[in-house]
N, C-alpha and C positions, 0 to 999 in steps of 0.2 A: 504494499500499500504506500503510495506517495502523497504527501500533503502539498497542495497547490500553493505556489507563490512563496514558499518558505524554505526551499532547498538551498538557497544562497545565503541565508541568515544563520547566525549561531543558534537561534531558537529552532531552526529547522533540524539541526542535529538532535535536539531533545525531542521534537515531534516525531522524528523517524524512530528514535529510541522507544517511545511510547507505543508505537504500532505493533510491537511484539506482544502486547498485552491482548489476550484473546477477546475479552469483552469490549474492547475499544475498537473493534474491527470495522470501522466505517472508512472506506477509501475516499480519498480526495477532500478530507477535511482541512479547512483553513485554521489558522491559529484562533481566529475569532469564534469559529464553530466549536472547536475543542474547548475553549474557555466557557462558552455558553452552555454546552451540554455537560462538561465534566469539571468545571472550574471550582465547584464546591467539594469535590472529592478529595480525600486526603492523598498525600504522596507517600509512597513507601520509602523510608530512609535507606533501605538496604539496596534496592535496585532502581530507585528513582522513577518508578512507573505509578500511574494512578492505582489506588488500593480501594478496597471495599470498606464502607463504614461497618463496624462490627457491633455486637451488643455492648453497650456502655458508651456509645459514641457521644451522646448528649452530655453525659456527666464527665467522662474522662478522655474523650477524643480517641476511643479505641478503634483500631482499624486492622484489616488483614489483607495481605497481598496475595492475589490468586496466581501470580506469576512465580514468585520465589518462596512463598510460604511464610514470610515474615508476618508476625502478629504482635501488636503492642500499641503504644500511645503515639499517635501522629501529631506532629508539631506544625505542619504546614499543608495548605490546600494546593491544588493544581494552579489555581489562579495566582496565589501568592508566589508560588515557585516560579511561574513564568514571568510575572511582573518584576520580581526582584532578581531575575536571571541567576537563580541558584543552582541551575543545572551544571554539570561538569562538561568540560570540553569547550 
């Protein structure tokens, strides 16, 4: 899956990285579409992909990653991650 218009930007590297997440499998998403649909989802601190909100999300910000299996307390959402350019690379 390729994300339109962002392959030349540093955020494009992060967008391509997220495409390995099975439940994010929408081809041709722009950065704006990603943020609109998944911006409030937590980011896995282990593999940097969007994670699922888990039981205890409202109180403790608990999340679980379906890609690498990480489970714990998430400190940042996809929107914050992209806006603050926290991605590696």
